[in-house]
C-alpha positions as CSV (number, residue, x, y, z in Angstrom):
1,M,0.0,0.1,-0.1
2,Y,1.2,3.6,-0.7
3,Y,1.7,4.8,2.9
4,Q,4.3,1.9,3.3
5,E,6.7,4.2,1.5
6,F,6.9,6.3,4.1
7,C,7.4,4.2,7.3
8,N,9.0,1.1,9.0
9,E,6.7,-1.3,10.9
10,E,7.2,-4.3,13.2
11,F,4.5,-6.4,14.8
12,G,4.2,-8.7,17.7
13,P,3.1,-12.5,17.5
14,D,-0.5,-11.3,18.1
15,G,-0.6,-8.8,15.3
16,V,-0.2,-5.7,17.3
17,L,2.1,-3.3,16.2
18,T,5.3,-3.1,18.2
19,K,7.5,-0.4,16.3
20,F,6.9,2.3,14.1
21,S,9.1,5.1,12.7
22,L,8.9,7.3,9.3
23,R,11.2,7.6,6.6
24,Y,11.1,10.5,4.1
25,A,13.2,12.4,1.6
26,D,14.2,16.0,3.0
27,N,12.1,17.7,0.6
28,Y,9.0,15.5,1.5
29,N,5.6,17.5,0.6
30,F,2.2,16.0,1.0
31,G,0.9,18.0,-1.9
32,Y,3.4,16.5,-4.4
33,D,4.5,13.4,-2.9
34,V,0.8,12.2,-2.0
35,V,-1.8,13.7,-3.6
36,D,0.0,14.2,-6.9
37,R,1.5,10.6,-7.0
38,I,-1.9,9.0,-6.3
39,A,-3.3,11.2,-9.0
40,E,-0.7,10.0,-11.2
41,Q,-1.2,6.4,-10.4
42,S,-4.9,6.2,-10.1
43,P,-6.4,9.5,-11.3
44,A,-10.0,8.2,-10.9
45,K,-9.6,7.1,-7.3
46,R,-12.0,8.6,-5.2
47,A,-10.7,11.3,-2.7
48,L,-13.6,13.4,-1.5
49,V,-17.4,12.9,-1.1
50,W,-19.0,16.0,-0.1
51,L,-22.8,16.6,0.8
52,S,-24.5,19.6,1.8
53,A,-27.3,20.1,4.1
54,E,-29.5,20.9,1.4
55,G,-28.5,17.8,-0.4
56,E,-26.1,19.1,-2.8
57,E,-23.3,16.6,-3.8
58,R,-20.0,16.6,-5.2
59,V,-17.5,14.0,-5.6
60,F,-13.9,14.6,-6.1
61,S,-11.1,12.1,-7.5
62,F,-7.4,12.6,-6.8
63,E,-6.9,13.8,-10.2
64,D,-9.5,16.6,-9.2
65,I,-7.6,17.5,-6.1
66,H,-4.3,17.5,-8.0
67,R,-5.7,19.8,-10.7
68,L,-7.5,22.1,-8.2
69,S,-4.6,22.6,-6.0
70,N,-2.5,23.4,-8.7
71,K,-4.9,26.0,-10.1
72,A,-5.2,27.4,-6.5
73,A,-1.6,27.3,-5.9
74,N,-1.1,29.6,-9.1
75,A,-4.0,31.8,-7.8
76,F,-2.2,32.4,-4.4
77,L,1.0,33.0,-6.0
78,A,-0.5,35.5,-8.4
79,R,-1.8,37.6,-5.5
80,G,1.4,37.7,-3.8
81,I,1.4,34.8,-1.4
82,K,4.7,33.3,-1.2
83,K,6.5,30.5,0.8
84,G,6.3,31.2,4.7
85,D,3.3,33.5,4.5
86,R,0.5,32.5,7.1
87,V,-3.0,32.0,5.5
88,M,-5.9,31.7,7.7
89,L,-8.5,29.2,6.4
90,I,-12.2,29.8,7.8
91,L,-13.9,27.0,5.4
92,K,-16.3,25.1,8.0
93,R,-16.7,22.1,5.9
94,S,-16.7,23.4,2.5
95,Y,-15.1,21.4,0.0
96,E,-12.7,24.2,-1.1
97,Y,-10.6,23.7,2.2
98,W,-9.3,20.4,0.8
99,Y,-7.7,21.8,-2.4
100,A,-6.9,25.0,-0.9
101,V,-5.1,23.7,1.8
102,V,-3.1,21.2,-0.4
103,A,-2.4,24.2,-2.4
104,L,-0.7,26.1,0.4
105,H,1.3,23.1,1.3
106,K,2.6,22.9,-2.2
107,I,3.9,26.6,-2.4
108,G,5.1,26.4,1.2
109,A,2.8,28.7,2.9
110,V,1.5,28.1,6.3
111,A,-1.9,27.1,6.7
112,V,-3.8,28.5,9.7
113,P,-7.5,26.7,10.0
114,A,-9.8,28.6,12.2
115,S,-13.3,28.5,13.4
116,H,-16.1,30.4,11.9
117,M,-17.5,31.1,15.4
118,L,-14.4,33.1,16.3
119,T,-15.3,36.8,17.2
120,L,-13.4,40.1,16.1
121,E,-11.4,39.9,19.5
122,D,-10.3,36.3,18.7
123,L,-9.4,37.2,14.8
124,V,-7.3,40.1,15.7
125,Y,-5.7,38.3,18.4
126,R,-4.7,35.5,16.0
127,I,-3.6,37.8,13.1
128,H,-1.4,40.0,15.4
129,K,0.0,36.8,17.3
130,I,1.5,35.2,14.1
131,D,1.5,37.8,11.6
132,I,-1.5,36.3,9.4
133,S,-1.4,38.3,6.0
134,A,-4.3,36.5,4.1
135,V,-7.6,34.8,4.9
136,I,-9.8,32.5,2.8
137,A,-13.6,32.0,4.1
138,I,-16.8,30.8,3.4
139,S,-19.2,33.2,1.6
140,D,-21.1,34.3,4.4
141,E,-22.8,37.9,5.0
142,S,-22.1,37.9,8.7
143,L,-18.7,36.8,8.3
144,D,-17.9,39.1,5.5
145,Q,-18.7,42.1,7.8
146,L,-16.5,40.5,10.5
147,L,-13.5,40.5,8.2
148,E,-14.3,43.9,7.1
149,M,-13.9,45.0,10.6
150,T,-10.8,42.8,11.1
151,Q,-9.1,44.5,8.1
152,V,-9.7,48.0,10.0
153,E,-8.1,46.6,13.1
154,C,-5.5,44.7,11.0
155,P,-3.8,46.8,8.3
156,S,-1.4,43.8,7.8
157,L,-4.2,41.7,6.7
158,K,-3.9,42.5,2.9
159,T,-5.8,39.6,1.1
160,I,-9.0,38.0,1.8
161,W,-10.8,35.5,-0.6
162,T,-14.5,34.5,-0.2
163,T,-15.3,30.9,-1.6
164,R,-17.9,31.4,-4.2
165,E,-19.0,35.0,-4.6
166,N,-17.0,38.5,-4.9
167,T,-18.5,40.3,-1.8
168,H,-17.3,43.2,0.3
169,G,-14.4,43.9,-2.3
170,F,-13.1,40.5,-1.4
171,F,-11.5,38.2,-4.1
172,S,-13.5,35.4,-5.1
173,L,-11.6,32.0,-4.9
174,A,-13.9,30.4,-7.5
175,D,-13.1,33.0,-10.0
176,D,-9.2,33.1,-9.2
177,V,-9.2,29.4,-9.5
178,E,-11.3,29.0,-12.6
179,Q,-8.7,31.6,-14.3
180,A,-5.5,30.2,-13.2
181,S,-3.3,27.5,-14.9
182,D,-3.4,23.9,-13.8
183,Q,0.2,23.5,-14.5
184,L,2.3,24.0,-11.3
185,D,6.3,23.3,-11.1
186,R,7.5,22.0,-8.0
187,Q,8.0,24.8,-5.6
188,P,11.2,24.4,-3.2
189,T,10.2,23.1,0.1
190,R,11.6,20.9,3.0
191,A,10.0,18.4,5.2
192,S,11.3,20.5,8.1
193,D,9.5,23.9,6.9
194,L,6.5,25.0,8.9
195,M,3.3,23.7,7.3
196,I,0.3,24.0,9.5
197,V,-0.7,26.2,12.8
198,Y,-3.5,25.4,15.1
199,F,-4.6,27.7,18.0
200,T,-5.2,25.5,21.1
201,S,-8.5,26.2,22.7
202,G,-7.2,25.7,26.1
203,T,-9.4,26.1,29.3
204,T,-7.6,29.1,30.9
205,G,-5.6,31.8,29.2
206,Y,-4.9,32.9,25.7
207,P,-4.7,30.3,23.1
208,K,-1.2,29.2,21.9
209,A,-0.2,28.7,18.2
210,V,1.0,25.1,17.8
211,A,3.2,24.9,14.8
212,H,3.8,21.6,12.7
213,N,6.2,20.8,9.7
214,H,5.4,18.8,6.9
215,L,5.9,15.6,8.8
216,Y,3.0,16.0,10.6
217,T,1.0,14.7,7.7
218,L,3.1,11.5,7.9
219,A,2.7,11.0,11.4
220,H,-1.1,10.5,10.9
221,I,-0.5,7.2,9.4
222,M,-0.7,5.7,12.9
223,T,-3.9,7.6,13.3
224,A,-5.8,6.5,10.3
225,K,-4.2,2.9,9.9
226,Y,-4.0,1.5,13.3
227,W,-6.4,3.4,15.2
228,Q,-9.5,4.4,12.9
229,Q,-8.6,1.4,10.6
230,V,-9.4,3.1,7.4
231,E,-9.4,1.0,4.3
232,D,-7.9,1.4,0.8
233,G,-11.0,2.4,-1.2
234,G,-13.1,2.8,1.7
235,L,-15.0,5.8,2.9
236,H,-14.1,7.3,6.3
237,L,-16.4,10.1,8.0
238,T,-15.0,12.1,11.1
239,V,-17.3,14.4,12.7
240,A,-15.0,17.7,12.8
241,D,-15.0,21.3,11.4
242,T,-12.1,22.1,9.6
243,G,-11.1,24.9,11.9
244,W,-9.9,22.3,14.4
245,G,-7.0,19.9,14.8
246,K,-9.4,17.1,14.5
247,A,-9.9,17.7,10.7
248,S,-6.0,16.8,10.5
249,W,-6.6,13.5,12.3
250,G,-9.7,12.4,10.4
251,K,-10.5,14.3,7.2
252,I,-7.3,14.4,5.1
253,Y,-3.7,13.2,5.8
254,G,-3.7,9.6,7.1
255,Q,-6.9,8.7,5.3
256,W,-5.3,9.7,1.7
257,L,-2.1,8.1,2.6
258,L,-4.0,4.8,3.2
259,G,-6.1,5.2,0.0
260,A,-9.5,6.0,1.7
261,A,-11.6,8.7,0.6
262,V,-12.9,11.2,3.0
263,M,-16.9,11.8,3.4
264,V,-17.8,15.2,4.5
265,F,-21.3,16.2,5.5
266,D,-21.4,19.9,5.6
267,F,-24.3,20.4,8.1
268,N,-25.2,23.8,9.9
269,S,-26.9,22.0,12.9
270,F,-26.3,18.7,14.2
271,D,-29.2,16.1,13.7
272,S,-28.1,12.4,14.9
273,R,-30.9,10.7,12.5
274,Q,-29.4,12.8,9.3
275,L,-25.8,11.8,10.4
276,G,-27.0,8.1,10.5
277,S,-28.8,8.2,7.1
278,V,-25.7,9.9,5.6
279,I,-23.5,7.0,7.0
280,N,-25.9,4.2,5.5
281,H,-26.6,5.9,2.1
282,Y,-22.8,6.6,1.2
283,Q,-22.0,3.2,2.8
284,V,-19.4,4.8,5.3
285,T,-16.6,1.9,6.2
286,S,-15.0,3.9,9.5
287,F,-16.3,6.6,11.7
288,C,-14.7,8.9,14.3
289,A,-16.6,11.3,16.6
290,P,-16.3,13.1,19.9
291,P,-18.5,11.4,22.9
292,T,-20.9,14.3,22.3
293,I,-21.9,12.7,19.0
294,Y,-22.2,9.1,20.6
295,R,-24.4,10.2,23.3
296,Y,-26.8,11.8,20.9
297,M,-26.9,8.7,18.7
298,V,-27.4,6.6,21.5
299,K,-30.2,8.5,23.1
300,R,-32.0,8.6,19.6
301,G,-31.9,4.5,19.5
302,G,-32.5,2.4,17.0
303,L,-28.9,2.3,15.3
304,S,-28.0,0.2,12.5
305,F,-25.0,0.8,10.3
306,P,-24.4,-2.4,8.0
307,T,-21.3,-1.0,6.0
308,L,-19.6,0.5,9.4
309,K,-16.8,-1.6,10.3
310,H,-14.8,0.5,12.8
311,A,-15.8,3.2,15.4
312,T,-13.3,5.6,17.2
313,S,-13.8,8.4,19.6
314,A,-11.4,11.0,20.8
315,G,-11.6,14.7,22.5
316,E,-13.1,13.9,26.0
317,Y,-13.8,10.9,28.1
318,L,-16.3,8.5,26.8
319,S,-18.6,7.2,29.4
320,P,-18.5,3.2,29.3
321,E,-22.3,2.9,29.3
322,I,-22.5,5.2,26.3
323,A,-20.0,2.9,24.7
324,R,-21.8,-0.3,25.8
325,Q,-25.1,0.8,24.4
326,F,-23.7,2.0,21.2
327,E,-22.1,-1.7,21.0
328,E,-25.3,-3.2,22.0
329,Q,-27.2,-1.5,19.1
330,T,-24.4,-1.7,16.3
331,G,-22.2,-4.4,17.2
332,L,-19.3,-2.3,17.0
333,S,-16.9,-1.5,20.0
334,V,-15.8,2.0,20.2
335,A,-12.1,2.3,20.3
336,E,-10.9,5.5,22.3
337,G,-7.7,7.4,21.5
338,Y,-5.9,10.4,22.9
339,G,-3.5,13.0,21.6
340,Q,-3.2,16.7,21.6
341,T,-3.1,19.7,19.3
342,E,0.7,19.5,19.9
343,T,1.1,15.9,18.9
344,T,-0.5,13.1,16.9
345,L,-2.0,9.9,18.3
346,L,-0.4,9.3,21.7
347,I,-2.3,6.6,23.4
348,A,-5.1,4.4,21.7
349,H,-6.8,1.0,21.2
350,L,-4.8,0.0,18.2
351,T,-5.6,-2.8,15.7
352,G,-5.5,-6.3,17.5
353,M,-6.0,-4.7,21.4
354,K,-8.6,-5.7,23.3
355,I,-10.9,-2.8,23.9
356,Q,-11.3,-1.6,27.5
357,R,-14.5,0.5,27.9
358,G,-13.5,3.7,29.5
359,S,-9.8,3.2,28.8
360,M,-7.6,5.5,26.6
361,G,-5.9,2.4,25.3
362,K,-2.0,1.9,25.3
363,P,0.7,4.2,24.2
364,T,1.4,3.8,20.4
365,P,5.0,2.7,19.5
366,F,5.6,6.0,17.7
367,Y,6.0,7.9,21.0
368,N,7.9,7.3,24.2
369,V,4.9,8.1,26.6
370,R,5.0,7.8,30.3
371,L,3.7,8.9,33.5
372,I,5.3,11.0,36.1
373,K,4.7,12.2,39.4
374,E,4.9,15.8,40.7
375,D,8.2,14.7,42.2
376,G,9.6,13.3,38.8
377,T,9.2,9.5,39.9
378,E,7.1,6.9,38.1
379,P,3.7,6.1,39.7
380,Q,2.7,2.7,40.7
381,I,0.0,0.8,39.1
382,G,-3.5,2.6,39.8
383,E,-1.6,5.8,41.0
384,P,-2.1,8.8,38.8
385,G,0.5,10.8,37.0
386,E,1.0,13.3,34.3
387,I,1.1,11.8,30.9
388,V,4.4,13.0,29.3
389,I,6.5,12.2,26.1
390,V,10.3,11.6,26.1
391,P,11.0,12.9,22.5
392,N,13.3,11.0,20.2
393,E,16.2,12.6,18.6
394,D,14.1,13.8,15.3
395,H,11.1,14.9,17.2
396,D,8.8,13.5,14.3
397,G,5.1,13.8,15.0
398,L,5.6,16.5,17.8
399,M,4.9,20.3,17.4
400,V,8.0,22.2,16.1
401,G,6.8,24.9,18.8
402,Y,4.7,27.6,19.8
403,L,4.6,30.4,17.2
404,N,4.7,34.1,18.2
405,G,5.4,36.3,15.2
406,G,8.3,35.1,13.6
407,K,9.8,33.3,16.5
408,I,9.2,29.6,17.7
409,S,9.4,28.3,21.4
410,G,8.7,25.1,22.9
411,D,7.9,25.7,26.4
412,T,6.1,22.5,26.9
413,I,9.6,20.7,26.6
414,R,11.3,21.0,29.8
415,N,14.3,19.0,30.9
416,G,13.9,16.9,27.7
417,I,10.3,16.0,28.6
418,C,7.1,17.1,26.8
419,H,4.4,17.7,29.2
420,T,0.6,17.3,28.3
421,G,-0.9,18.5,31.3
422,D,-3.1,15.7,31.5
423,S,-3.3,13.1,34.3
424,A,-4.0,9.4,34.1
425,W,-3.3,5.9,35.9
426,T,-2.6,2.5,34.4
427,D,-3.9,-0.8,35.2
428,E,-2.0,-4.4,35.5
429,E,-2.4,-4.8,31.8
430,G,-0.8,-1.5,30.9
431,Y,-4.0,0.3,29.8
432,Y,-4.3,4.0,30.6
433,W,-7.2,5.5,32.3
434,Y,-7.9,9.3,32.2
435,N,-7.9,11.0,35.5
436,G,-8.4,14.7,34.5
437,R,-6.3,17.7,33.7
438,V,-3.5,18.2,36.1
439,D,-4.6,21.6,36.9
440,D,-8.2,20.2,37.3
441,V,-7.2,17.5,39.7
442,I,-8.9,18.3,43.0
443,K,-7.0,18.0,46.4
444,T,-9.3,17.4,49.1
445,G,-8.7,16.2,52.6
446,G,-5.2,14.9,51.5
447,F,-6.7,13.1,48.5
448,R,-6.2,13.7,44.7
449,V,-9.5,13.4,42.9
450,G,-10.2,13.5,39.3
451,P,-13.4,15.1,38.3
452,V,-14.2,12.9,35.3
453,E,-15.4,9.9,37.4
454,I,-17.9,12.3,39.5
455,E,-19.1,14.1,36.4
456,N,-20.2,10.8,34.8
457,I,-22.2,9.8,37.8
458,V,-23.9,13.2,38.4
459,V,-25.1,13.3,35.0
460,E,-26.7,9.7,35.3
461,H,-29.1,11.4,37.4
462,P,-32.3,11.6,35.3
463,Q,-32.9,15.3,35.7
464,V,-29.4,16.2,34.8
465,A,-28.2,17.2,31.2
466,E,-24.6,18.5,31.9
467,C,-22.3,18.6,34.7
468,S,-18.7,20.2,35.5
469,V,-17.1,19.3,38.5
470,F,-14.1,21.3,40.2
471,G,-12.6,22.0,43.7
472,V,-13.3,25.3,45.6
473,P,-11.6,26.7,48.7
474,D,-12.5,24.9,51.8
475,P,-10.8,25.6,55.1
476,L,-11.5,22.2,56.4
477,R,-10.4,20.1,53.4
478,G,-8.3,22.4,51.4
479,Q,-10.7,21.9,48.5
480,A,-14.4,21.1,48.3
481,I,-15.9,19.3,45.6
482,K,-18.3,21.3,43.8
483,A,-20.9,20.3,40.8
484,V,-22.1,22.9,38.5
485,V,-25.3,21.5,36.7
486,V,-27.4,22.1,33.6
487,L,-30.6,20.7,34.2
488,A,-32.7,18.7,31.6
489,P,-35.4,20.7,29.9
490,N,-38.6,21.6,31.8
491,V,-37.0,20.5,35.1
492,A,-37.1,23.6,37.9
493,P,-34.2,24.3,40.0
494,T,-34.9,23.9,43.7
495,E,-33.0,23.5,46.6
496,D,-34.5,20.0,47.2
497,L,-33.3,19.0,43.8
498,K,-29.7,20.2,44.8
499,K,-29.9,17.8,47.9
500,D,-31.3,15.0,45.7
501,I,-28.6,15.3,43.1
502,R,-25.9,15.3,45.8
503,Q,-27.2,12.3,47.7
504,F,-27.5,10.3,44.2
505,A,-24.0,11.1,43.5
506,N,-22.5,10.4,47.0
507,S,-24.5,7.2,47.3
508,R,-22.0,5.9,44.4
509,L,-18.9,7.5,45.6
510,A,-16.2,7.1,47.9
511,M,-16.5,9.3,51.0
512,F,-13.5,11.3,49.9
513,K,-15.0,11.9,46.5
514,H,-18.2,13.2,47.9
515,V,-19.9,16.4,46.2
516,R,-20.1,18.9,48.9
517,L,-21.8,21.7,46.7
518,V,-24.3,21.7,43.9
519,D,-25.3,24.8,41.5
520,F,-27.5,25.3,38.8
521,V,-26.8,27.3,35.6
522,D,-28.4,27.6,32.3
523,E,-25.2,26.5,30.4
524,L,-21.5,25.5,30.9
525,P,-18.9,27.7,29.5
526,K,-17.2,25.7,26.7
527,T,-14.0,26.2,24.4
528,F,-14.9,26.9,20.7
529,N,-14.5,23.1,20.1
530,G,-16.7,22.1,22.6
531,K,-14.8,21.4,25.8
532,R,-15.9,22.2,29.1
533,R,-14.0,25.3,30.7
534,K,-13.2,24.2,34.5
535,K,-12.4,27.8,35.6
536,I,-16.2,29.3,35.7
537,M,-16.7,30.4,39.3
């Protein structure tokens, strides 16, 4: 298979991957060495299936992506975009993203995917932070107006394209691409050049600009092949907006390296029934989604996906009960995985592994993953520690660093160790179990308590929709455990209900984990990609 040109693999007697490393030329570039090569060898091979919420369908072959990315690259060059320029992509799930980002890779510009939900303040911060000089955005009246205001605040933002209409004096991407040549000489780039930047959402503080080089694309072979288990000629669907790192994990790089096509459902508001229909109509073979999507699907019930062979989840902890119900309805076990914006896949249930519901899986052989305690020692089995990576010499798959203007720093790597800020513990079989963020771990009465276990118990209360648990100052215990709750529709908040929720949870928790305080809110503060903010009160 094509991906094998770029990696070395070794397997144990049980068929589980034991060693994995990359091999590549110094001038490796995903656009030329993957997209164009596949287009040359199998021009009609399906690369992208796109469906709008209104039912409009477009299917793109690798030859289409090759041709359109060449035309887009020439259009960008003609407008003055050059190697090293930072170009923001605000394209949601529009099909233009796939040929535009490949075009940027080809000319050596740095792609900066971003969410359409960003505010003026968010955009200005990002543009100033890393000197963004151009934006490619969906055609949307409110976003057009926002970009107009952004240009006033950011004079360095010289060039703006909108996808299909020439509005507000911006350039039309469709017109520029149509008029450009589809012939492109290979531009000089190196595998070590910056290729893509993602801003972390974080739970506190301003977002950081995480920079990756071209090898980031190859590191996702692990993601697609051994976790998502995509197939050559298959169709993979990851539920994600292109503004977030999850799109790189599941909507382009590893999937195309494995010869799989990517299914893109360009919806505006999520409907689990509609998503299920898309999976079955287009005969999706592998699927990845955050736990929230699985919760919606399971609650709808009656799930049946005859063509689906593998299901994965990441982003937050997936409740074992939700995983059990999904398997009961579909026959598919959900393989959890873990990684960060700064990395690719760190821990997962890989091909051949027994799936342990509620577990993150085991460290992949691509990274040297360990647990360490605050004193630098390794924890015992069952004892929590921070997930860290001891990088190999080449740092393949890890971020280059945090980008600030024209400078790179790598302040998560201290004393030769890359810190994730996430806490976990291991069992006797070597499986990792998530314990919470290091800075979210609650220290109460001399005990260290992760919030995830408590949250999953509180949300099982029939009148609770969502919950966030954290520690608050307490003169007796150091910290007391507090649950902030969003109630189910049409449930009235009362003091008696607070007491009932507390008793419900505490009857199922060890005494040192007891919830001491309950408050009601209309909604939980969240980051742009849907993760709960812990520092809320």
